[in-house]
Steps between C-alpha positions, in 0.01 A plus 500: 500500500613862449702674769415858391381718782138596565318765685210300675457131576176301480445156659211281377418459134131397510295701261475808726878494559577467139272777403625729767859444383395583147333818628812607690714443198270706283554793732876488464593273797745208450337212674683195652264219545512175689271212538541195720436277199788588265310373201236762541770778503643354187163482329424865589832625373462310170134599463330818620823662623699413185674818367403693816743652761431208740758270642475183684657388830565126558498559884399765755870547569557586136206735505648678800827543316333633187316781678644840610470638854257563635350181346136512423332155472135438421354175634221356274460163682201323637376653821570322824795280593670547162552870564657413843727242327632745243566766764703248704707418197552865411600640833850355511562631144390860553636808688365779711292742289387238240129497433260204475151564332237234551259545221285189573167479682658455844286533810574829660601340840757295324633819336518667841704214634732473204568877492616489864728191430653648177546847669683339808748377233549851365288456194190692390167330423210605279175304503342591172142414395484465124164488323418457129558139420722380223413785270549762772846361595605541132343821416457683828345379821375685803776485764449541865842511676539506880775450743822689526463854401886516452458226239220692327729789451730270298248276313210737468601638156536153365172379632322809369652459158349149450162575658180581305420865436175674557361840538377770260814486294570135570831595671447429869658180610276248683770449755571687826650405841230366718646493852733311719525123567226288334285803390557436130400139513205585721366749247543241228315246710203742540503565133456125453217499743321771295581305194322188630183695558500664159549163328226336701260783449558488123441126514168558683386743233591238234315222698191718529481579130547142411267353761214768514512621141635189308772719345786337314860582548510725182206703614638544849829603341331778317345628826838490668666684214243776538547523875877520451447815292318668783515528877613141546809550279773265646749247402303209651188603317697521181658158532170344609346614170805363316457162665141480400568536132772224490377180315625165588655347180414147617122542544421822330337620821591803707812396689363628828206258458743201517708628792423339834349732759777426749698813588841457651687746722848583628413621841529877478124556529499278794785712658300813446200355672704376791677833538159681497378264778798554707491887462111497564421644166173385338575367152216250417528537122866394505417203732204397283712513186748265663215266621360502147818341371510261791137374426575486136769237568227265644403407137398139571303590808324780320394274214373241734312760718348658181308169454364478851478840676163684452487858382368714220638482145580820312222651300520425132532783252180523282299358787441596861434863415838558326479644159674735273364806689633388829838374376671849479364586844647183657834547327502853635431374843795256468720792405394688813570210716843458353579860532387515864695183586823635344467830694461300814813289408717809478332653808590186697850479362596858585335461844740203567794704379409798728480278807819311406676832458394610848574160654853451349594877487547495128347832410355381179413754236154416371493718196841375398386134542197563273734670246723185495207292400392708203728323253673163462315323779207252489249737676587798288161677439357850417352494858850562638502857381191561723668328789812716466270814489304384810817465713647812361202689622465318828844352604349353808186363333373217726348306210457548126131440537444843663705696239265715278589326177436148623195606709345628194594205296361247760167701508478448128550131513302397799166433344637263237752332745221419751265376224744262341605344830136444579443343156813285538376367851153419343674309218756324714801666325792543743639856515708505814705807413202710373301408818783538760602834354138646523486369864829676563365817354173478695683415820741799458219746452293353794496730798380202715544131444358201676832424676385661818329154549823327438677699770214434742541129445875529548441667832232241590726197458851644557451820699673692215322827588338749266470874433176693509370753246359735768804552726877439513662203679525118486221293640413137591152351578410192704277367225358219692383712783118559510556861591 
């Protein structure tokens, strides 16, 4: 392999790693790449990297020798133990001031632990969330770096150069330092939690159209295309429409119709839900989107239950009162439910970020985070401009729901949102994200809930005390007393 010097190292040549290396090289950086399986490095150098200013290292020791001080090394390896193993191998080879950048989907607590260990050895650590998938890695992802601010001063220019660009003149990098420790990976985790909700909500819109209105994939694709030209403009809506028009060459049917309805996951949505629970932040839409994937995995059980469990069947288009006159109204109601649910997803995500920022002393900048998500990432959407404006106007906004722009938007979609959930319930069509999001909205706007009875019961069986609405203090009642 070549022994010419590079400027940045990259470890891990799965598709994301390969594309990020190509992106770096296209911005003028000479990249030294290493993969544990040497044949993968060779294949990359002879294939996509052929003719590029990219060199291979046969070992981590050789990579260290090929990089100038302070060394900058990006880790694109599988999250979990593999990251720890690479760090263990690198530490004896590096020197104080060298910088490690973990670009995988690491859990933020792991990043906190690794940052302390690496910095004790005199190195600097950057835990970097990267969103955009394979295409984003190649053409410009959204990058969410956290960790050592000293390291950011060194690598910030490089990371900004390879990031997606957004803004009025398309010249604002979707990359900015998030905060210390695991802040970068935490923000990426919450990004993925929001992503889970939006994907599930779009699938619920698809299911309602196919179940209630007997619409085929091509017809639903036309609706999604139209929605993507309006207030639901987003990357996920765009690719959902693209998916629906793909034809399976083997059967001639829409490919989506022959894909099993079992959705997998890699854990980031679950992490987001767990963190929300630990922080005491209500995020039911995110939790329901995770549960929807879990129940989808019970394919055999669901198929068996479908034959035995009683319940309504969806109304049939052309019968049961559904006709050409009602169809646009129902599609409009589905649009409203989808919009309301997506607003709630962002509201819950930013509420989690605000509480985490306070708990971990990260001082997260909410408008800046919204700006990072405008381009390159999976949840990029036109709605993010409104989120930026909401936080710019009210930096201490308690929840996006109460900002004027979203309050007005929710007022506009409520009637259809409520109507379609009722129709889905009557027809036995599961819409967990639509329904939980509406309950979240109604709970948040309720001045009084029924949980006073919950607290009374807690005091009854466990003497947990309660507060009163008519005077200050903490009280306990002997509930079994006749007085």
